[in-house]
N, C-alpha and C positions, 0 to 999 in steps of 0.2 A: 472712410468711405464706404459708403453704403453698399450692399449686393448689387442693387438695382445700377447703382451709377456705376461700379465695376463694370457692370456686362455691358452697360452702353461704350465703356472706356476699349473693351475688348472687342467688342462689335466694330466700333468707328474704326479701329487700328487695322484689324482683319481683312475688311470688305473693300475699303476702297482705294483706288490707284494713287501709286505714292506722286505726291507735290501736286495733288488736285483738289481745289477748291470745291467744298461739298457744297450747295447751296440747301438752303432752308428746306425748299421744295422736295427735296430726296429725304429729309429726314422727316417729313411728315409724312410721306409715303410709306415709308419703312416703321412709322410710328407703332401700328398693332404689332408687327412681327416682335418688336422689340420691348414696349411696355406691356404686350397682351392684348389680346383681341376684346378682352371684356372690361379694359380700362377706359373707364371715362375722359374724354379727352385727351387721348393718348399722345396726340401731338404735343401739346402743349407740356407735357412732361418728358417729354425727349427734349423738347427745347429749353427744358429747364436743367434738363442732366449736363446737353451739351455745352450750355454755358458755365455749369459747374465746372468742368472738366479743361473749360479756356482759363477760366479763375483760377485754377489750381495748376495752370503751365502744364496740362498735359495733351492740351491740342492749342490750335492758333487760330488768329483771325475772329470773326465775329460771324453771327448769324446773317446780318444784314449782307454781309460783301462774301461770306462764304467761308468755311471752316477747315484748317489744312492739320495734317497729321504731324506732330513730331518726329524725325525719322529714327530716333532711339527709341522711343516708346512704340513705336511701329514693329522695327526690328526684334524686339525683346516679347512684345505678345505674339507675331507671327511665328517665333520659333518654340514657343511655348506649345504650341499644337501641331498635332500630325495632319498631314497631306489630305488625308479624309476627311477630318475636322474642317479644314479649309474648305475643302469641296465641300462638304454639306451645308455649311453655312452659305457660301455665295450661291447655292442652289436655292435654297429659302429666299436671298435678296431677290435673286433674279426673278422667281416666280411672283415676287411682291408687287416688284416695280412692273412687271407686264400686267398684274392686276390691276395698277393704277392708272392703264391705259385711258386717254382721254375718249369722249365718244366719239370725235373725228379722226382717232387713231393716235400715233406718232408720227407726225409729219417731218420731213426731211426738207428744210427750206433754208435759205441762209437770212429769215428776217424771224427767228424765232428769238425770245424776249430772253434775254441775260439773266441767268439764276432759275429759269423756269427747269420743270421736271423734263419737258419735252428735249430741252437742249442739253441736260445732262446724258438722257437716255441715248441721243444722237452720238454724242461724243464719247461716251465712257460706256456703255452697254455690252460693248464688245470684251472687255475686261471682266466682267461677273459673267458672262458665258464662257469664256475662256477658263473661269477658277471654277465654276462648278461643270464643266465638262472633263478637265483632265486629260487622259488621252481617250478618251471613248468618243464614237461618231455622233454628231449632233441628231438630237430627236426631230423627227418631221413638221413637228409642231412647229418649230422655229424655222427651219428649212422650208416651208412652206406658208410661212407667216403673211398675213396680208399687208402689211407696213413694210415701205422702204427702207425705213430706217432700221428696222430688226432686220432685215436681211444683210443689209448692208454689215450691221455689227456682228452677223453671224460670220461673214464673208472676212473680216477683219479680225477675227477671233481664232478662225482655223489657220490664214494665210494661204498662199498660192497653192504651197507643195502638200500641206495637209489636204487640202480641196481634191487636188488632182488625184491624192493615193485613196482618199474616200470613195472618189468617182468611180475609181477603177475595181475597186472590193465591192462596192453595191453592183454593179455591172453584173461580177462574177457572182454575186451571190443570186440574181435574177432579179435584180430591181431596176431595171433602165428607166422607168419613170422618175425615181427617187434620186437615180443618178444625174439626170437631166436637171432637176429642180435644184440642185446642188450645183452643177455645172453652171446654171444659170445665173445663181447666188455668185459663184466664184466671179462672173464678167463684173460685178459690181465694185469688184475691188479696182477697177480704173475709174470710178467715180469719186475714191477718196485717195487717187494719186499714187496707188500702192503697186500697179501693175501698168504695163504699157498698153496701147490701145492694142497693138499686135496681138499681143497677150490676151485682152477682153475678148478680141474675134476668136481665137482659141476656145474660149469657153462658149461663146456663143454658137460655134459651129458643131461643137461637140453637143451641145444641149440640142439643136437642131437635129443632130444625126440619130441622137437615142430617140428623140420622139418621131422621127420619121417611119421608124418600124413599130412605134408601139403608144402611136397617139388614139385617142378615143371620143366619144362625145363627150365625156367628162372633163377632157384636158385642152377642149375647145381654146377658151379664153387664153390659156399658157400657152399653145402650140400658136396663137395668131401673135402672141406676143415677142414670142422667140422668131418665129420667120419674119417677122418684121424687122427685127433687130439684125436679122443675118443677112436680108435683103439689105438695108443701108450697110451693113459691114461691107457686103461682097462690091457694092458699088461702090465705095469709097479706096476700094485697094487699089 
């Protein structure tokens, strides 16, 4: 097996969620990372390497319908790398996927094309965010992202308890606006069915309360969104 093919095998089995069909659009987006940014037609090289893995029974599926990992190979590859190595790779993958953002953004709709990069990001980016963060707090570049799909992914990666803890820590550190933005992200867990509407309301009211004493001209749009949602939550109670 060539060095490049082996590197593709390692990256493939370390990076993606278990039992997840990875569409070719994702491999194309990650091609510069794996094949090298100076490689011409990098996406074609990656496609050929993934096809070779399938032919060698080191991966399952096909490029048309999606490629799956072998559980045994996945376990072997992961156990041969440290937590820090896995985090570093997930961070590079996360950066690459975000860099592949369409001009219209990563949309969050029920009509996304099957096998598209947008649908993969909507459903699975949380996995890469969680892997890249480890135990660290999320960067504001993610918490303050303009795309709803990314914000929901941040919420899923952290989970309710971790968001609550981080909000508290940021308030104690004198970062109330950042804490308000993270609480707002936490409310989006309801959109994924992870928390109840009552728990969503708590996040929204928390964000509104933090903004009340820390709003400025720079936060008008955000404040309007939060207060509008808080009003609707209050009316529905």
